[in-house]
SEROLUM-451588 format. One record per residue: x, y, z of N, C-alpha, C in turn. Coordinates in steps of 0.2 Angstrom, whole numbers, plus 5000, padded with zeros to 4 digits. Atoms other than C-alpha are relative to their C-alpha. Layout:
BEGIN
XYZXYZXYZ...
//
This chain:
BEGIN
500049964994499646344796500750025002499449994997501446324801500450044995499649955004502146414786499850075001500249934998501046564790500350025006499749984993501646564808500750014999499349995001503446554802500150074996499949935004503146704790499950065005500249954995502346804805500650015004499450004995503846754816500650044996499449975003505146804803499850084999500249935001504146964799500150045007499949964993504147014818500750005002499249994998506046974820500350054995499749955004506347084805499850075002500249944998505347224812500450025007499649994994506247204829500750024999499349995002507947204821500050074997500049935003507547364811499950055006500149954994506847454827500750005004499450004996508447394837500550044996499549975004509547454823499950085000500149935000508747624822500150035007499949974993508847654841500750005001499350004999510647604841500450064996499749945005511147724826499850075003500249934997510047864834500450025006499749994994510947844851500750024998499449995002512647844842500150074997500049945004512247994831499950065006500149954994511548094847500750015004499450004996513148054856500650044996499549975004514248114842499850084999500349935000513148274840500250045006499949974993513348314859500850015000499349995000515248284857500250064996499949955004515348404843499850075002500249944997514348534851500450025006499649994994515448524867500750034997499349975003517048554856499950074997500249945003516148694847500050065005500049964994515848774864500750025002499349984997517648764869500350044995499749955005518148844852499750075001500349935000516948984854500250035007499749974994517549014872500750034999499349985002519349024865499950074996500149945004518749144852499750065003500349944996517749254864500550035004499549974996519249274875500650034996499549985004520349314861500050085000500149935000519649494861500350035006499849984994520049514879500850005000499350015001521849454876500350054996499749955005522049574861500050075004500049934996521549724873500750005004499450004996523049674884500650014995499449995005524249664869500050074997500049935002523649834863500250055005499849954995523949914879500849995001499350015000525649834880500450034994499749975006526049894862500050075001500149924999525450074867500650025004499549984996526650074881500749994997499350015004528150004870500150064996500049955005527750134857500250075004499949944997527750274870500850005003499350004998529450214877500550014995499549995006530250204860500050084998500049935002529650384856500450045005499649964995530350444873500849994999499350025001532050354869500250044994499849975006532050424851500150085002499949934999531750604858500650015005499449994996533150584871500650004996499450005004534350544857500150064996499949945005534050704847500350065004
//
């Protein structure tokens, strides 16, 4: 009877260890996934704002081209 009880106790401890290990790994994986999603959102925001900055650069470039054209026209 005592060997059967020992086997049940060892089995129960094994199951509890497996469940605890699975929960810990699941929590760590979830935390890593959330961290990566946050980083991806930051990169996406930077990417989306790039178009807005590019419009400002295009406007500035247009102004510079017009000034150069005016300067070249005044030299002739």
